[in-house]
N, C-alpha and C positions, 0 to 999 in steps of 0.2 A: 503493499501499500504505499503510496507517495504521499509526502509531505510538503507544503508549501506555505511559507509564512511571508510578511513583507515586514521589514524593519526600516522606519523613516529614521533618516539622518537629517540634520540641519547644520549648515555650517555658517558661522557668523564672523566676518572680519571687519576690523577696526584698523584705520591707518592714522596716524597722529605723530608729528615732529619726527618724521624717518623711522618709525617704529609700527610694524604691522602686527596686531596680535591676532590670534584665530581660536575660536572655540568651536568644536564640532560635539554634537549631542546626538546619541544614538539610543533610540526608543525599542525596547524589544516586546513590549507588551506587559511585562513583569518588573522591569527595571529601567533606569535610564542610567548610561554611562557617559561621561563627559571627558573629551581630551583637549589639551592646550598646547597652543605653538605660538611662537614669536619669530620675528625677523627683524633685522636691523640694517638699515642702509650705512655703509660705511662712508664717512665724509670724503674719502678719496672717489668714490663711485658715483655714477651717473644715476641720479635716482628714478627708478622705473618701477612705479608703483606695483605693476602687476606681476613682477618677480617676487617682492616682498610677500605677495597673496599668495603666490604658490609656495613659497618657502614656509611661511606662518601655517598655512593649511595643510601642506605635507607633513609638518612638524606634529601638527594636532591629531591627524589622521593616525600617524604613527604611535603617538602616545594613546590613543584611544584603542588601537590595536593591542597593544601591551596589555592594557587594562582588561581587555576582553579574552585574551587567552590567559591570563591569570585566573579570573572568574573561571573560565573552563577547566583550567588545572584544579581548582578549589572544587569544582562541581565532580571532576573524575574521581578525587580523592574521597568525596562523600559516597559514591557508588563503588568504592573498592577499586576503582581501575586507575589508581594515579599514574602518571607518566613517571619515568624513570628520574632520579634526583641526578642535577649536574655533578660531574665529577669535582672533588675538592682536589685542586692540584698544588703542591708545595712548591714555592719559588726555590729555585736552586741558585747559589751564587750570592752576590751582593745586591740588595736591594736598596732604594733611596731612602727607607727607613734606618737602614744600617749604617749609611754614610754618615 
């Protein structure tokens, strides 16, 4: 049996004083997740607002994706199907903390 759902996503962009902020909201029907992103125009660069929009929006969507995957991992743990834990690697040699 097939399963189809629609999750609306809204993206909000605000540009002010060379800084673009983005907020993206995903509504799943049972919860709302929100991602955030920012972009700043370097004083040495040409001000192209569309580029700031793209960067801020992309960063907000990447933030949202990470949150959605963490929710999925937690839900998998809840049903006993937790994904494998990442390896804990030991640093070899000198680290900046030892210097």
